[in-house]
N, CA, C, O and the ligand as a Tripos MOL2 file, in Angstrom:
@<TRIPOS>MOLECULE
protein
  273   271    69     0     0
PROTEIN
NO_CHARGES

@<TRIPOS>ATOM
      1 N           0.8470   -1.1900   -0.0030 N.3       1 MET1
      2 CA         -0.0010    0.0000    0.0100 C.3       1 MET1
      3 C           0.8700    1.2340   -0.0090 C.2       1 MET1
      4 O           0.6360    2.1620   -0.7840 O.2       1 MET1
      5 N           1.8740    1.2390    0.8450 N.am      2 LYS2
      6 CA          2.7350    2.4170    0.9650 C.3       2 LYS2
      7 C           3.5150    2.6470   -0.3370 C.2       2 LYS2
      8 O           3.7010    3.7830   -0.7730 O.2       2 LYS2
      9 N           3.9660    1.5380   -0.9480 N.am      3 GLU3
     10 CA          4.7660    1.6710   -2.1640 C.3       3 GLU3
     11 C           3.9620    2.2920   -3.3100 C.2       3 GLU3
     12 O           4.4730    3.1080   -4.0770 O.2       3 GLU3
     13 N           2.6750    1.8790   -3.4070 N.am      4 GLU4
     14 CA          1.8280    2.4230   -4.4500 C.3       4 GLU4
     15 C           1.6730    3.9370   -4.3250 C.2       4 GLU4
     16 O           1.6230    4.6670   -5.3150 O.2       4 GLU4
     17 N           1.6020    4.3650   -3.1080 N.am      5 LYS5
     18 CA          1.4220    5.7940   -2.8500 C.3       5 LYS5
     19 C           2.6690    6.5640   -3.2910 C.2       5 LYS5
     20 O           2.5730    7.6430   -3.8770 O.2       5 LYS5
     21 N           3.8420    5.9900   -2.9990 N.am      6 GLU6
     22 CA          5.0770    6.6680   -3.3380 C.3       6 GLU6
     23 C           5.2760    6.7660   -4.8380 C.2       6 GLU6
     24 O           5.8670    7.7320   -5.3200 O.2       6 GLU6
     25 N           4.7970    5.7900   -5.5770 N.am      7 GLN7
     26 CA          4.9410    5.8080   -7.0340 C.3       7 GLN7
     27 C           4.0890    6.8850   -7.6770 C.2       7 GLN7
     28 O           4.4000    7.3820   -8.7600 O.2       7 GLN7
     29 N           3.0290    7.2300   -7.0060 N.am      8 ASP8
     30 CA          2.1310    8.2650   -7.5580 C.3       8 ASP8
     31 C           2.7680    9.6400   -7.4880 C.2       8 ASP8
     32 O           2.3790   10.5500   -8.2190 O.2       8 ASP8
     33 N           3.7450    9.7880   -6.6100 N.am      9 VAL9
     34 CA          4.3770   11.1160   -6.4310 C.3       9 VAL9
     35 C           5.6580   11.1740   -7.2510 C.2       9 VAL9
     36 O           6.6360   10.4970   -6.9340 O.2       9 VAL9
     37 N           5.6500   12.0030   -8.3310 N.am     10 PRO10
     38 CA          6.8460   12.1440   -9.1620 C.3      10 PRO10
     39 C           7.9290   12.9610   -8.4510 C.2      10 PRO10
     40 O           7.6520   13.7920   -7.5860 O.2      10 PRO10
     41 N           9.1630   12.6910   -8.8500 N.am     11 TRP11
     42 CA         10.2580   13.4680   -8.2800 C.3      11 TRP11
     43 C          10.2570   14.8490   -8.8970 C.2      11 TRP11
     44 O          10.1860   15.0100  -10.1160 O.2      11 TRP11
     45 N          10.3360   15.8280   -8.0400 N.am     12 ILE12
     46 CA         10.2940   17.2090   -8.5140 C.3      12 ILE12
     47 C          11.5580   17.9250   -8.0780 C.2      12 ILE12
     48 O          12.0420   17.7560   -6.9580 O.2      12 ILE12
     49 N          12.0860   18.7430   -9.0080 N.am     13 CYS13
     50 CA         13.2800   19.5550   -8.6730 C.3      13 CYS13
     51 C          12.8720   20.6400   -7.6680 C.2      13 CYS13
     52 O          11.8820   21.3450   -7.8650 O.2      13 CYS13
     53 N          13.6450   20.7560   -6.6030 N.am     14 ASP14
     54 CA         13.3210   21.7600   -5.5880 C.3      14 ASP14
     55 C          13.4680   23.1600   -6.1220 C.2      14 ASP14
     56 O          12.7390   24.0630   -5.7120 O.2      14 ASP14
     57 N          14.3970   23.3530   -7.0290 N.am     15 GLN15
     58 CA         14.6620   24.7050   -7.5290 C.3      15 GLN15
     59 C          13.6310   25.1700   -8.5610 C.2      15 GLN15
     60 O          13.0890   26.2680   -8.4390 O.2      15 GLN15
     61 N          13.3560   24.3410   -9.5760 N.am     16 CYS16
     62 CA         12.4730   24.7900  -10.6620 C.3      16 CYS16
     63 C          11.0990   24.1470  -10.6620 C.2      16 CYS16
     64 O          10.2510   24.4800  -11.4900 O.2      16 CYS16
     65 N          10.8800   23.2290   -9.7390 N.am     17 LYS17
     66 CA          9.5800   22.5440   -9.6610 C.3      17 LYS17
     67 C           9.2910   21.7730  -10.9540 C.2      17 LYS17
     68 O           8.1350   21.5750  -11.3290 O.2      17 LYS17
     69 N          10.3670   21.3410  -11.6270 N.am     18 GLU18
     70 CA         10.2130   20.5520  -12.8540 C.3      18 GLU18
     71 C          10.2200   19.0530  -12.4920 C.2      18 GLU18
     72 O          10.8870   18.6220  -11.5510 O.2      18 GLU18
     73 N           9.4630   18.2950  -13.2640 N.am     19 LYS19
     74 CA          9.4290   16.8410  -13.0900 C.3      19 LYS19
     75 C          10.7830   16.2610  -13.5430 C.2      19 LYS19
     76 O          11.2710   16.5750  -14.6290 O.2      19 LYS19
     77 N          11.3580   15.4390  -12.7200 N.am     20 LEU20
     78 CA         12.6590   14.8670  -13.0690 C.3      20 LEU20
     79 C          12.5160   13.7800  -14.1100 C.2      20 LEU20
     80 O          11.4930   13.0970  -14.1610 O.2      20 LEU20
     81 N          13.5280   13.6130  -14.9400 N.am     21 VAL21
     82 CA         13.5270   12.5760  -15.9470 C.3      21 VAL21
     83 C          14.7000   11.6270  -15.7070 C.2      21 VAL21
     84 O          15.7320   12.0110  -15.1560 O.2      21 VAL21
     85 N          14.5120   10.3710  -16.1370 N.am     22 LEU22
     86 CA         15.5660    9.3730  -15.9500 C.3      22 LEU22
     87 C          16.5610    9.4730  -17.0930 C.2      22 LEU22
     88 O          16.2080    9.2810  -18.2570 O.2      22 LEU22
     89 N          17.7990    9.7730  -16.7540 N.am     23 ARG23
     90 CA         18.8280    9.9200  -17.7710 C.3      23 ARG23
     91 C          20.0820    9.1320  -17.3740 C.2      23 ARG23
     92 O          20.3650    8.9220  -16.1940 O.2      23 ARG23
     93 N          20.8120    8.7100  -18.3960 N.am     24 LYS24
     94 CA         22.0950    8.0970  -18.1330 C.3      24 LYS24
     95 C          23.1080    9.1990  -17.7970 C.2      24 LYS24
     96 O          23.3200   10.1150  -18.5920 O.2      24 LYS24
     97 N          23.7130    9.1090  -16.6520 N.am     25 VAL25
     98 CA         24.6270   10.1480  -16.2020 C.3      25 VAL25
     99 C          25.9670    9.5280  -15.8870 C.2      25 VAL25
    100 O          26.0510    8.4740  -15.2560 O.2      25 VAL25
    101 N          27.0300   10.2060  -16.3420 N.am     26 LYS26
    102 CA         28.3490    9.7090  -16.0490 C.3      26 LYS26
    103 C          28.7550   10.1720  -14.6460 C.2      26 LYS26
    104 O          28.6900   11.3600  -14.3290 O.2      26 LYS26
    105 N          29.1630    9.2430  -13.8380 N.am     27 VAL27
    106 CA         29.5830    9.5940  -12.5000 C.3      27 VAL27
    107 C          30.9850    9.0790  -12.2400 C.2      27 VAL27
    108 O          31.3890    8.0360  -12.7550 O.2      27 VAL27
    109 N          31.7010    9.8080  -11.4520 N.am     28 SER28
    110 CA         33.0230    9.3820  -11.0480 C.3      28 SER28
    111 C          32.9370    8.8270   -9.6410 C.2      28 SER28
    112 O          32.4100    9.4780   -8.7390 O.2      28 SER28
    113 N          33.4510    7.6350   -9.4570 N.am     29 TYR29
    114 CA         33.3940    7.0300   -8.1560 C.3      29 TYR29
    115 C          34.6340    6.1720   -7.9450 C.2      29 TYR29
    116 O          34.9560    5.2950   -8.7470 O.2      29 TYR29
    117 N          35.3060    6.4480   -6.8590 N.am     30 LEU30
    118 CA         36.5220    5.7050   -6.5100 C.3      30 LEU30
    119 C          37.5430    5.6900   -7.6620 C.2      30 LEU30
    120 O          38.2050    4.6830   -7.9150 O.2      30 LEU30
    121 N          37.6480    6.8300   -8.3460 N.am     31 GLY31
    122 CA         38.6370    6.9720   -9.4080 C.3      31 GLY31
    123 C          38.2130    6.3890  -10.7180 C.2      31 GLY31
    124 O          38.9750    6.4520  -11.6820 O.2      31 GLY31
    125 N          37.0190    5.8170  -10.8050 N.am     32 GLY32
    126 CA         36.5350    5.2470  -12.0440 C.3      32 GLY32
    127 C          35.3300    6.0000  -12.5620 C.2      32 GLY32
    128 O          34.6570    6.6980  -11.8040 O.2      32 GLY32
    129 N          35.0470    5.8620  -13.8670 N.am     33 ASN33
    130 CA         33.8690    6.4750  -14.4500 C.3      33 ASN33
    131 C          32.7930    5.4500  -14.7420 C.2      33 ASN33
    132 O          33.0600    4.3900  -15.3080 O.2      33 ASN33
    133 N          31.5790    5.7780  -14.3520 N.am     34 PHE34
    134 CA         30.4720    4.8540  -14.5520 C.3      34 PHE34
    135 C          29.3020    5.5810  -15.1710 C.2      34 PHE34
    136 O          29.1400    6.7870  -14.9860 O.2      34 PHE34
    137 N          28.4750    4.8380  -15.9150 N.am     35 GLU35
    138 CA         27.2430    5.4110  -16.4140 C.3      35 GLU35
    139 C          26.0740    4.7840  -15.6580 C.2      35 GLU35
    140 O          25.8870    3.5680  -15.6820 O.2      35 GLU35
    141 N          25.3190    5.5970  -15.0130 N.am     36 VAL36
    142 CA         24.1720    5.0890  -14.2560 C.3      36 VAL36
    143 C          22.9440    5.9020  -14.5810 C.2      36 VAL36
    144 O          23.0320    7.0710  -14.9560 O.2      36 VAL36
    145 N          21.7910    5.2640  -14.4320 N.am     37 ASP37
    146 CA         20.5230    5.9800  -14.6340 C.3      37 ASP37
    147 C          20.1850    6.7690  -13.3970 C.2      37 ASP37
    148 O          20.0090    6.2060  -12.3170 O.2      37 ASP37
    149 N          20.0940    8.0770  -13.5560 N.am     38 LEU38
    150 CA         19.7680    8.9180  -12.4160 C.3      38 LEU38
    151 C          18.6360    9.8580  -12.7710 C.2      38 LEU38
    152 O          18.4200   10.1780  -13.9400 O.2      38 LEU38
    153 N          17.9240   10.2940  -11.7610 N.am     39 MET39
    154 CA         16.8750   11.2870  -11.9730 C.3      39 MET39
    155 C          17.5120   12.6510  -12.1250 C.2      39 MET39
    156 O          18.2660   13.1140  -11.2700 O.2      39 MET39
    157 N          17.1800   13.2900  -13.2620 N.am     40 LYS40
    158 CA         17.8320   14.5550  -13.5820 C.3      40 LYS40
    159 C          16.7830   15.5880  -13.9450 C.2      40 LYS40
    160 O          15.7870   15.2730  -14.5960 O.2      40 LYS40
    161 N          17.0110   16.8270  -13.5190 N.am     41 CYS41
    162 CA         16.1090   17.9120  -13.8710 C.3      41 CYS41
    163 C          16.4310   18.4080  -15.2780 C.2      41 CYS41
    164 O          17.5730   18.7810  -15.5470 O.2      41 CYS41
    165 N          15.4340   18.4220  -16.1950 N.am     42 PRO42
    166 CA         15.6830   18.8130  -17.5780 C.3      42 PRO42
    167 C          15.9620   20.3170  -17.6820 C.2      42 PRO42
    168 O          16.4410   20.7810  -18.7170 O.2      42 PRO42
    169 N          15.6810   21.0510  -16.6680 N.am     43 LYS43
    170 CA         15.8610   22.5080  -16.7280 C.3      43 LYS43
    171 C          17.2220   22.9680  -16.2460 C.2      43 LYS43
    172 O          17.9210   23.6910  -16.9550 O.2      43 LYS43
    173 N          17.6070   22.5520  -15.0330 N.am     44 CYS44
    174 CA         18.8680   23.0160  -14.4480 C.3      44 CYS44
    175 C          19.9090   21.9080  -14.4250 C.2      44 CYS44
    176 O          21.0180   22.1070  -13.9300 O.2      44 CYS44
    177 N          19.5510   20.7150  -14.9690 N.am     45 SER45
    178 CA         20.4810   19.5870  -15.0330 C.3      45 SER45
    179 C          20.9640   19.1490  -13.6610 C.2      45 SER45
    180 O          22.0130   18.5150  -13.5440 O.2      45 SER45
    181 N          20.2310   19.4720  -12.6550 N.am     46 ASN46
    182 CA         20.5570   18.9940  -11.3120 C.3      46 ASN46
    183 C          20.3230   17.4950  -11.2510 C.2      46 ASN46
    184 O          19.2670   17.0170  -11.6650 O.2      46 ASN46
    185 N          21.2760   16.7600  -10.7490 N.am     47 VAL47
    186 CA         21.1320   15.3110  -10.6570 C.3      47 VAL47
    187 C          20.8180   14.9130   -9.2270 C.2      47 VAL47
    188 O          21.4620   15.3420   -8.2690 O.2      47 VAL47
    189 N          19.7990   14.0720   -9.1280 N.am     48 PHE48
    190 CA         19.4110   13.6300   -7.8050 C.3      48 PHE48
    191 C          19.7650   12.1840   -7.6110 C.2      48 PHE48
    192 O          19.3500   11.3220   -8.3850 O.2      48 PHE48
    193 N          20.5430   11.9140   -6.5670 N.am     49 ILE49
    194 CA         20.9240   10.5390   -6.2720 C.3      49 ILE49
    195 C          20.0510   10.0470   -5.1190 C.2      49 ILE49
    196 O          20.1060   10.5500   -3.9970 O.2      49 ILE49
    197 N          19.2560    9.0560   -5.4440 N.am     50 GLY50
    198 CA         18.3470    8.5290   -4.4550 C.3      50 GLY50
    199 C          19.0700    7.7570   -3.3650 C.2      50 GLY50
    200 O          20.2150    7.3330   -3.5230 O.2      50 GLY50
    201 N          18.3770    7.5940   -2.2780 N.am     51 GLU51
    202 CA         18.9740    6.8840   -1.1650 C.3      51 GLU51
    203 C          19.2940    5.4510   -1.5280 C.2      51 GLU51
    204 O          20.2770    4.8810   -1.0540 O.2      51 GLU51
    205 N          18.4610    4.8740   -2.3710 N.am     52 GLU52
    206 CA         18.6170    3.4740   -2.7930 C.3      52 GLU52
    207 C          19.9490    3.3250   -3.5510 C.2      52 GLU52
    208 O          20.6930    2.3650   -3.3500 O.2      52 GLU52
    209 N          20.2220    4.2980   -4.4200 N.am     53 LEU53
    210 CA         21.4410    4.2210   -5.2210 C.3      53 LEU53
    211 C          22.6610    4.4480   -4.3490 C.2      53 LEU53
    212 O          23.6660    3.7460   -4.4620 O.2      53 LEU53
    213 N          22.5580    5.4380   -3.4810 N.am     54 ALA54
    214 CA         23.6970    5.8010   -2.6380 C.3      54 ALA54
    215 C          24.1040    4.6430   -1.7160 C.2      54 ALA54
    216 O          25.2890    4.4020   -1.4860 O.2      54 ALA54
    217 N          23.1030    3.9390   -1.2000 N.am     55 THR55
    218 CA         23.3970    2.9000   -0.2060 C.3      55 THR55
    219 C          23.4430    1.5130   -0.8220 C.2      55 THR55
    220 O          23.9700    0.5880   -0.2030 O.2      55 THR55
    221 N          22.9000    1.3380   -2.0420 N.am     56 GLY56
    222 CA         22.8400    0.0170   -2.6230 C.3      56 GLY56
    223 C          23.7440   -0.1730   -3.8170 C.2      56 GLY56
    224 O          24.7200   -0.9200   -3.7640 O.2      56 GLY56
    225 N          23.4100    0.5110   -4.8930 N.am     57 LYS57
    226 CA         24.1060    0.3020   -6.1690 C.3      57 LYS57
    227 C          25.5790    0.7180   -6.0760 C.2      57 LYS57
    228 O          26.4680    0.0160   -6.5590 O.2      57 LYS57
    229 N          25.8140    1.8650   -5.4500 N.am     58 MET58
    230 CA         27.1830    2.3530   -5.3510 C.3      58 MET58
    231 C          28.0530    1.4170   -4.5250 C.2      58 MET58
    232 O          29.2440    1.2520   -4.7910 O.2      58 MET58
    233 N          27.4450    0.8190   -3.5350 N.am     59 LEU59
    234 CA         28.2020   -0.1400   -2.7280 C.3      59 LEU59
    235 C          28.5740   -1.3470   -3.5620 C.2      59 LEU59
    236 O          29.6560   -1.9110   -3.4020 O.2      59 LEU59
    237 N          27.6660   -1.7510   -4.4640 N.am     60 GLU60
    238 CA         27.9540   -2.8910   -5.3290 C.3      60 GLU60
    239 C          29.1100   -2.5510   -6.2710 C.2      60 GLU60
    240 O          29.9810   -3.3770   -6.5420 O.2      60 GLU60
    241 N          29.0890   -1.3050   -6.7620 N.am     61 VAL61
    242 CA         30.1810   -0.8450   -7.6250 C.3      61 VAL61
    243 C          31.4970   -0.9170   -6.8720 C.2      61 VAL61
    244 O          32.5100   -1.3630   -7.4110 O.2      61 VAL61
    245 N          31.4750   -0.4830   -5.6450 N.am     62 GLU62
    246 CA         32.6870   -0.4730   -4.8270 C.3      62 GLU62
    247 C          33.1830   -1.9010   -4.6280 C.2      62 GLU62
    248 O          34.3750   -2.1790   -4.7560 O.2      62 GLU62
    249 N          32.2480   -2.8080   -4.3130 N.am     63 LYS63
    250 CA         32.5980   -4.2230   -4.1200 C.3      63 LYS63
    251 C          33.2550   -4.7900   -5.3730 C.2      63 LYS63
    252 O          34.2770   -5.4720   -5.3080 O.2      63 LYS63
    253 N          32.6260   -4.4820   -6.5410 N.am     64 GLY64
    254 CA         33.1340   -4.9990   -7.8110 C.3      64 GLY64
    255 C          34.5620   -4.5920   -8.0360 C.2      64 GLY64
    256 O          35.3700   -5.3710   -8.5430 O.2      64 GLY64
    257 N          34.8780   -3.3600   -7.6560 N.am     65 LEU65
    258 CA         36.2440   -2.8720   -7.8630 C.3      65 LEU65
    259 C          37.2290   -3.5790   -6.9410 C.2      65 LEU65
    260 O          38.3520   -3.8970   -7.3310 O.2      65 LEU65
    261 N          36.7890   -3.8160   -5.7250 N.am     66 GLU66
    262 CA         37.6710   -4.4720   -4.7640 C.3      66 GLU66
    263 C          37.9570   -5.9020   -5.1450 C.2      66 GLU66
    264 O          39.0510   -6.4070   -4.8920 O.2      66 GLU66
    265 N          36.9770   -6.5710   -5.7590 N.am     67 ASP67
    266 CA         37.1390   -7.9560   -6.1420 C.3      67 ASP67
    267 C          38.1950   -8.0880   -7.2410 C.2      67 ASP67
    268 O          38.8670   -9.1120   -7.3560 O.2      67 ASP67
    269 N          38.3240   -7.0500   -8.0320 N.am     68 LYS68
    270 CA         39.2490   -7.0680   -9.1640 C.3      68 LYS68
    271 C          40.6590   -6.7960   -8.7500 C.2      68 LYS68
    272 O          41.5570   -6.7760   -9.5920 O.2      68 LYS68
    273 ZN         15.8300   22.0920  -11.6810 Zn       69 ZN69
@<TRIPOS>BOND
     1     1     2 1
     2     2     3 1
     3     3     4 2
     4     3     5 am
     5     5     6 1
     6     6     7 1
     7     7     8 2
     8     7     9 am
     9     9    10 1
    10    10    11 1
    11    11    12 2
    12    11    13 am
    13    13    14 1
    14    14    15 1
    15    15    16 2
    16    15    17 am
    17    17    18 1
    18    18    19 1
    19    19    20 2
    20    19    21 am
    21    21    22 1
    22    22    23 1
    23    23    24 2
    24    23    25 am
    25    25    26 1
    26    26    27 1
    27    27    28 2
    28    27    29 am
    29    29    30 1
    30    30    31 1
    31    31    32 2
    32    31    33 am
    33    33    34 1
    34    34    35 1
    35    35    36 2
    36    35    37 am
    37    37    38 1
    38    38    39 1
    39    39    40 2
    40    39    41 am
    41    41    42 1
    42    42    43 1
    43    43    44 2
    44    43    45 am
    45    45    46 1
    46    46    47 1
    47    47    48 2
    48    47    49 am
    49    49    50 1
    50    50    51 1
    51    51    52 2
    52    51    53 am
    53    53    54 1
    54    54    55 1
    55    55    56 2
    56    55    57 am
    57    57    58 1
    58    58    59 1
    59    59    60 2
    60    59    61 am
    61    61    62 1
    62    62    63 1
    63    63    64 2
    64    63    65 am
    65    65    66 1
    66    66    67 1
    67    67    68 2
    68    67    69 am
    69    69    70 1
    70    70    71 1
    71    71    72 2
    72    71    73 am
    73    73    74 1
    74    74    75 1
    75    75    76 2
    76    75    77 am
    77    77    78 1
    78    78    79 1
    79    79    80 2
    80    79    81 am
    81    81    82 1
    82    82    83 1
    83    83    84 2
    84    83    85 am
    85    85    86 1
    86    86    87 1
    87    87    88 2
    88    87    89 am
    89    89    90 1
    90    90    91 1
    91    91    92 2
    92    91    93 am
    93    93    94 1
    94    94    95 1
    95    95    96 2
    96    95    97 am
    97    97    98 1
    98    98    99 1
    99    99   100 2
   100    99   101 am
   101   101   102 1
   102   102   103 1
   103   103   104 2
   104   103   105 am
   105   105   106 1
   106   106   107 1
   107   107   108 2
   108   107   109 am
   109   109   110 1
   110   110   111 1
   111   111   112 2
   112   111   113 am
   113   113   114 1
   114   114   115 1
   115   115   116 2
   116   115   117 am
   117   117   118 1
   118   118   119 1
   119   119   120 2
   120   119   121 am
   121   121   122 1
   122   122   123 1
   123   123   124 2
   124   123   125 am
   125   125   126 1
   126   126   127 1
   127   127   128 2
   128   127   129 am
   129   129   130 1
   130   130   131 1
   131   131   132 2
   132   131   133 am
   133   133   134 1
   134   134   135 1
   135   135   136 2
   136   135   137 am
   137   137   138 1
   138   138   139 1
   139   139   140 2
   140   139   141 am
   141   141   142 1
   142   142   143 1
   143   143   144 2
   144   143   145 am
   145   145   146 1
   146   146   147 1
   147   147   148 2
   148   147   149 am
   149   149   150 1
   150   150   151 1
   151   151   152 2
   152   151   153 am
   153   153   154 1
   154   154   155 1
   155   155   156 2
   156   155   157 am
   157   157   158 1
   158   158   159 1
   159   159   160 2
   160   159   161 am
   161   161   162 1
   162   162   163 1
   163   163   164 2
   164   163   165 am
   165   165   166 1
   166   166   167 1
   167   167   168 2
   168   167   169 am
   169   169   170 1
   170   170   171 1
   171   171   172 2
   172   171   173 am
   173   173   174 1
   174   174   175 1
   175   175   176 2
   176   175   177 am
   177   177   178 1
   178   178   179 1
   179   179   180 2
   180   179   181 am
   181   181   182 1
   182   182   183 1
   183   183   184 2
   184   183   185 am
   185   185   186 1
   186   186   187 1
   187   187   188 2
   188   187   189 am
   189   189   190 1
   190   190   191 1
   191   191   192 2
   192   191   193 am
   193   193   194 1
   194   194   195 1
   195   195   196 2
   196   195   197 am
   197   197   198 1
   198   198   199 1
   199   199   200 2
   200   199   201 am
   201   201   202 1
   202   202   203 1
   203   203   204 2
   204   203   205 am
   205   205   206 1
   206   206   207 1
   207   207   208 2
   208   207   209 am
   209   209   210 1
   210   210   211 1
   211   211   212 2
   212   211   213 am
   213   213   214 1
   214   214   215 1
   215   215   216 2
   216   215   217 am
   217   217   218 1
   218   218   219 1
   219   219   220 2
   220   219   221 am
   221   221   222 1
   222   222   223 1
   223   223   224 2
   224   223   225 am
   225   225   226 1
   226   226   227 1
   227   227   228 2
   228   227   229 am
   229   229   230 1
   230   230   231 1
   231   231   232 2
   232   231   233 am
   233   233   234 1
   234   234   235 1
   235   235   236 2
   236   235   237 am
   237   237   238 1
   238   238   239 1
   239   239   240 2
   240   239   241 am
   241   241   242 1
   242   242   243 1
   243   243   244 2
   244   243   245 am
   245   245   246 1
   246   246   247 1
   247   247   248 2
   248   247   249 am
   249   249   250 1
   250   250   251 1
   251   251   252 2
   252   251   253 am
   253   253   254 1
   254   254   255 1
   255   255   256 2
   256   255   257 am
   257   257   258 1
   258   258   259 1
   259   259   260 2
   260   259   261 am
   261   261   262 1
   262   262   263 1
   263   263   264 2
   264   263   265 am
   265   265   266 1
   266   266   267 1
   267   267   268 2
   268   267   269 am
   269   269   270 1
   270   270   271 1
   271   271   272 2
@<TRIPOS>SUBSTRUCTURE
     1 MET1         2 RESIDUE 1 A MET
     2 LYS2         6 RESIDUE 1 A LYS
     3 GLU3        10 RESIDUE 1 A GLU
     4 GLU4        14 RESIDUE 1 A GLU
     5 LYS5        18 RESIDUE 1 A LYS
     6 GLU6        22 RESIDUE 1 A GLU
     7 GLN7        26 RESIDUE 1 A GLN
     8 ASP8        30 RESIDUE 1 A ASP
     9 VAL9        34 RESIDUE 1 A VAL
    10 PRO10       38 RESIDUE 1 A PRO
    11 TRP11       42 RESIDUE 1 A TRP
    12 ILE12       46 RESIDUE 1 A ILE
    13 CYS13       50 RESIDUE 1 A CYS
    14 ASP14       54 RESIDUE 1 A ASP
    15 GLN15       58 RESIDUE 1 A GLN
    16 CYS16       62 RESIDUE 1 A CYS
    17 LYS17       66 RESIDUE 1 A LYS
    18 GLU18       70 RESIDUE 1 A GLU
    19 LYS19       74 RESIDUE 1 A LYS
    20 LEU20       78 RESIDUE 1 A LEU
    21 VAL21       82 RESIDUE 1 A VAL
    22 LEU22       86 RESIDUE 1 A LEU
    23 ARG23       90 RESIDUE 1 A ARG
    24 LYS24       94 RESIDUE 1 A LYS
    25 VAL25       98 RESIDUE 1 A VAL
    26 LYS26      102 RESIDUE 1 A LYS
    27 VAL27      106 RESIDUE 1 A VAL
    28 SER28      110 RESIDUE 1 A SER
    29 TYR29      114 RESIDUE 1 A TYR
    30 LEU30      118 RESIDUE 1 A LEU
    31 GLY31      122 RESIDUE 1 A GLY
    32 GLY32      126 RESIDUE 1 A GLY
    33 ASN33      130 RESIDUE 1 A ASN
    34 PHE34      134 RESIDUE 1 A PHE
    35 GLU35      138 RESIDUE 1 A GLU
    36 VAL36      142 RESIDUE 1 A VAL
    37 ASP37      146 RESIDUE 1 A ASP
    38 LEU38      150 RESIDUE 1 A LEU
    39 MET39      154 RESIDUE 1 A MET
    40 LYS40      158 RESIDUE 1 A LYS
    41 CYS41      162 RESIDUE 1 A CYS
    42 PRO42      166 RESIDUE 1 A PRO
    43 LYS43      170 RESIDUE 1 A LYS
    44 CYS44      174 RESIDUE 1 A CYS
    45 SER45      178 RESIDUE 1 A SER
    46 ASN46      182 RESIDUE 1 A ASN
    47 VAL47      186 RESIDUE 1 A VAL
    48 PHE48      190 RESIDUE 1 A PHE
    49 ILE49      194 RESIDUE 1 A ILE
    50 GLY50      198 RESIDUE 1 A GLY
    51 GLU51      202 RESIDUE 1 A GLU
    52 GLU52      206 RESIDUE 1 A GLU
    53 LEU53      210 RESIDUE 1 A LEU
    54 ALA54      214 RESIDUE 1 A ALA
    55 THR55      218 RESIDUE 1 A THR
    56 GLY56      222 RESIDUE 1 A GLY
    57 LYS57      226 RESIDUE 1 A LYS
    58 MET58      230 RESIDUE 1 A MET
    59 LEU59      234 RESIDUE 1 A LEU
    60 GLU60      238 RESIDUE 1 A GLU
    61 VAL61      242 RESIDUE 1 A VAL
    62 GLU62      246 RESIDUE 1 A GLU
    63 LYS63      250 RESIDUE 1 A LYS
    64 GLY64      254 RESIDUE 1 A GLY
    65 LEU65      258 RESIDUE 1 A LEU
    66 GLU66      262 RESIDUE 1 A GLU
    67 ASP67      266 RESIDUE 1 A ASP
    68 LYS68      270 RESIDUE 1 A LYS
    69 ZN69       273 GROUP 0 **** ****
């Protein structure tokens, strides 16, 4: 129930009140460059990194590098 409610609310840029779009963004992490899908404001190009990405995906990236 809670998840359905969250999906109904689109991500909005705090500065321009624009709806964020999913874009491939190049990020630098631990000295490497990666392309990840991030929510980006089409107006000011502000990139928003969700909590899920910061605590989940990025950690996986870090692990992958350490394994190598
Ligand atoms: Zn914006």
